[in-house]
C-alpha positions, -999 to +999 in steps of 0.1 A: +000+000+000+029+024+007+041+020-029+007+032-040+011+064-020+035+076-047+006+078-071-008+107-051+023+129-057+011+143-090-022+153-073-004+169-044+018+189-068-012+199-089-032+210-058-002+229-044+003+249-076-034+256-084-049+259-049-024+263-020-001+288-036-029+311-050-046+311-016-013+320+001-009+348-025-044+361-019-038+360+019-006+380+015-023+406-007-051+410+018-028+421+046-002+441+027+000+470+003+021+450-022+015+458-059+014+425-077+023+441-110+053+459-096+066+438-067+090+457-045+091+467-009+058+464+010+044+467+044+018+447+064-013+468+068-050+466+075-060+494+051-080+470+030-105+465+058-116+501+052-131+490+019-155+468+038-173+499+050-178+514+016-214+519+005-210+497-027-196+468-007-224+470+020-251+473-007-236+444-027-235+423+005-272+430+012-281+422-024-262+389-022-278+378+010-313+388-001-312+373-036-294+342-026-319+336+002-349+339-021-332+318-047-325+290-021-361+291-008-376+289-043-352+261-053-362+242-021-399+246-026-396+234-062-367+209-057-380+189-028-413+178-045-394+170-077-368+149-058-396+132-038-414+123-070-383+109-087-373+089-056-407+072-053-418+069-089-420+034-104-416+047-140-391+029-162-379+063-174-367+073-139-330+074-148-338+094-179-356+120-158-325+123-136-303+126-166-324+154-180-318+173-147-281+168-149-275+175-186-281+213-184-253+215-158-229+201-184-235+230-208-217+263-205-233+285-178-225+317-197-244+305-228-274+297-206-272+332-190-271+349-224-301+328-235-321+341-206-309+376-213-321+374-249-356+362-237-359+390-211-356+418-237-389+432-252-378+421-286-371+384-286-380+351-302-410+350-279-426+377-299-436+350-324-460+337-297-473+371-287-451+371-255-429+400-246-408+406-214-389+436-202-371+422-172-335+432-178-324+453-149-348+438-124-344+414-094-370+391-111-346+384-140-318+376-116-340+353-095-353+334-126-318+330-139-304+318-105-332+294-099-327+278-134-289+276-129-289+262-094-321+241-091-303+208-101-279+214-071-310+214-048-328+184-064-299+159-066-287+158-030-323+155-017-330+128-043-299+110-033-311+108+003-347+099-005-338+073-030-316+055-004-341+058+024-353+025+039-389+022+026-398-002+053-398+027+078-426+043+058-445+011+057-441+007+095-454+042+100-485+034+079-490+001+098-490+021+131-518+042+119-501+074+106-516+090+076-497+103+046-490+137+061-479+125+095-456+099+078-440+126+057-435+150+086-423+125+112-404+100+091-395+112+056-387+148+063-364+143+093-345+115+075-340+138+044-327+168+063-291+160+055-300+162+018-319+194+023-289+209+041-265+199+014-289+212-013-293+245+006-255+250+008-249+240-028-275+265-039-269+293-014-231+296-019-228+299-057-259+322-058-243+344-032-210+347-050-223+349-086-210+377-108-216+369-145-254+362-140-263+395-122-240+414-145-258+402-176-294+400-163-294+432-143-276+453-169-251+462-143-278+478-121-277+452-093-243+444-078-236+413-058-204+407-038-190+387-067-193+418-089-175+439-063-146+414-063-145+413-101-145+451-102-117+454-077-096+428-096-104+437-132-114+473-133-102+495-104-070+474-099-076+474-061-064+438-058-057+440-021-093+448-012-106+423-036-083+396-021-096+405+014-132+401+004-123+368-014-106+354+017-136+363+039-159+345+015-136+315+014-136+313+052-174+315+053-177+287+027-152+265+045-170+268+079-203+260+062-190+229+046-173+218+078-207+222+095-223+201+067-196+173+072-203+172+109-240+169+102-236+144+074-206+123+086-210+097+059-209+123+031-236+106+012-252+139+000-221+157-012-219+156-050 
């Protein structure tokens, strides 16, 4: 077995170059005034923390929390019934239905965003059917886009748990006199909470940090925290402040996933 450990060396090198070193660089940028394009002398400083008080950062943070919350709630209310149906259906096309949920995830996200963008303009292909939308620049457009993008990440973890659930527990509940509603509330729902939690995290986190989707569907009117990071890195050149915000988000994401792993120790719901 020790000889097989050598097979992990390429992976370790790969992860070090693409993950560990960039994270160390971002951490250094967060607490220094170093200019990455003109590296010279630099000092450790907390000046970047002042940017956290800026109005655009505060507003973007509020927008991220608000829109990601509604996106997650909508995905949960749509995704749980869909996952429940797929987990309990006797249809021979069950695997096909699951594949149809996964297939859109394989396509380029930016192309799907642009497709929604074209439909949300007053002049679109929908005019052929007498339908016209004028949603660009609204929160509604962002919510529709986010729900369509992240709904599979809500459905699949819940489906995974429901599909593996011991069906004899449901039968026992029925035999003891519980009706359908009580069986769901007291047996099915508690046993599927690990899948719900996983789906919530896998929907909440990407929707909170999205930047391409709100940029296209809001016409630049609604900024999320991902847009602020992009602006600091690509437009204003304030890489130090952008790095600090990125580090904070990474710590939040890490703590949330640690919490998930503690709740779901077997890791069955992580995709």
